[in-house]
C-alpha positions in Angstrom: 7.8 15.2 14.8 10.6 15.3 12.4 9.8 11.7 11.2 6.2 12.7 10.8 7.0 15.4 8.2 9.6 13.0 6.5 6.7 10.4 6.3 4.4 13.1 4.9 6.8 14.1 2.3 7.4 10.4 1.5 3.4 10.0 1.1 3.2 13.0 -1.1 6.1 11.6 -3.3 4.3 8.4 -3.5 1.1 9.7 -4.6 2.7 11.9 -7.2 4.6 9.1 -8.4 1.6 6.8 -8.6 -0.2 9.7 -10.7 2.9 9.8 -13.0 2.8 6.1 -13.4 -0.9 6.1 -14.2 -0.7 8.9 -16.9 2.9 7.5 -18.1 1.7 4.2 -19.4 0.3 4.0 -23.3 -2.8 5.8 -24.0 -5.0 2.5 -24.4 -3.6 1.3 -20.9 -4.8 4.5 -19.1 -8.5 3.7 -19.9 -8.2 0.4 -18.1 -8.2 -0.3 -14.3 -6.5 -3.8 -15.1 -3.4 -3.5 -13.0 -1.6 -6.2 -15.0 -1.8 -3.8 -18.0 -1.1 -0.5 -16.0 1.7 -2.0 -14.0 3.2 -5.1 -15.9 6.4 -5.1 -13.9 4.7 -4.2 -10.5 5.5 -1.0 -8.8 8.7 -0.4 -7.1 10.4 2.8 -5.3 13.6 3.4 -3.6 12.9 5.7 -0.7 15.7 8.3 -0.3 16.4 10.7 2.4 19.1 13.3 2.1 20.6 11.5 -1.1 20.7 8.1 0.8 18.6 5.1 0.2 16.5 4.6 3.6 14.0 2.0 2.2 11.9 0.3 -0.5 8.1 0.5 -1.4 7.0 -2.3 -3.4 3.4 -3.1 -4.8 2.9 -6.6 -6.6 -0.1 -8.1 -8.2 -1.3 -11.6 -8.5 -4.0 -13.4 -10.2 -6.2 -15.7 -7.9 -8.9 -17.9 -9.0 -12.3 -16.9 -9.8 -11.1 -13.6 -11.3 -9.8 -12.2 -8.0 -6.7 -10.1 -7.8 -4.3 -10.0 -4.8 -2.4 -6.8 -4.4 0.6 -7.0 -1.9 2.0 -3.6 -0.7 5.2 -3.4 1.3 7.2 -0.5 2.7 10.4 -0.9 4.7 12.2 2.2 6.1 15.3 2.1 8.2 16.7 5.7 9.3 20.4 5.5 10.6 22.8 8.0 11.5 26.4 6.9 11.7 25.2 3.4 11.2 23.2 3.7 14.4 19.5 2.9 13.9 17.1 5.7 14.8 13.8 4.7 13.0 12.3 1.5 11.8 9.1 1.2 9.9 7.5 -1.6 8.2 4.2 -2.2 6.5 2.7 -4.9 4.6 -0.9 -5.3 3.3 -2.7 -8.0 1.1 -5.9 -6.8 -0.4 -8.1 -9.3 -2.3 -10.4 -7.7 -5.0 -13.1 -9.2 -7.2 -15.0 -7.1 -9.7 -13.3 -3.7 -8.6 -14.4 -4.4 -5.1 -12.4 -5.0 -2.2 -13.4 -8.3 -0.5 -10.3 -8.8 2.1 -7.6 -6.9 3.5 -4.9 -7.7 5.9 -2.5 -5.2 7.2 0.5 -5.6 9.5 2.5 -2.6 10.5 5.4 -2.2 12.9 6.1 1.5 13.5 9.5 1.5 15.3 8.5 -1.4 17.7 4.7 -0.4 17.9 2.7 -3.2 16.1 -0.6 -2.8 14.4 -2.9 -5.2 12.5 -6.1 -4.8 10.4 -8.4 -7.2 9.0 -11.0 -6.4 6.6 -13.6 -8.9 5.1 -16.8 -8.5 2.9 -19.7 -9.8 4.9 -22.9 -9.5 3.0 -23.3 -6.2 1.8 -20.9 -4.5 4.1 -17.3 -4.4 4.9 -16.2 -5.5 8.4 -13.3 -3.9 9.9 -11.3 -5.2 12.9 -8.5 -3.1 14.2 -6.8 -1.6 17.2 -9.9 0.5 17.8 -12.3 -2.4 17.8 -14.8 -3.6 15.2 -17.0 -1.6 12.7 -18.4 -1.8 9.3 -18.6 0.3 6.3 -20.2 0.4 2.6 -18.7 -2.0 0.1 -17.4 0.7 -2.0 -14.5 1.5 0.5 -10.9 1.8 -0.9 -7.8 1.0 1.2 -4.9 3.4 0.9 -2.6 1.3 -0.9 -1.2 3.6 -3.5 -1.4 2.1 -6.8 
């Protein structure tokens, strides 16, 4: 449970930092949703716990063909006490966007040895979601929880 609260604090800090980055850019850039204008150097955070660096969160943007954008988000945490590993977390997602709509999403997560994958793809007028709980669908205007 202690790690849950740590992650909850980490999540809150990430949301606050993203809000800061959004309003911290030039006034003209704040009116756009172009990530290459908003975040020209990507987004990178060192994750700290009790004054020590325990991980890194990186969000990178890539231009693809046909005006598509790929967003890769990675979070890597390693909690150690006296050099002994206590907790290891890795998250990576690749989200492809076209005209402000999600068209593909691939997520890999390793939560201290417990692996999970999610695949999302646009199919006609719906988003198809495949994950550990099975297959479902949703409206096209769904947003993943990549914090950018």
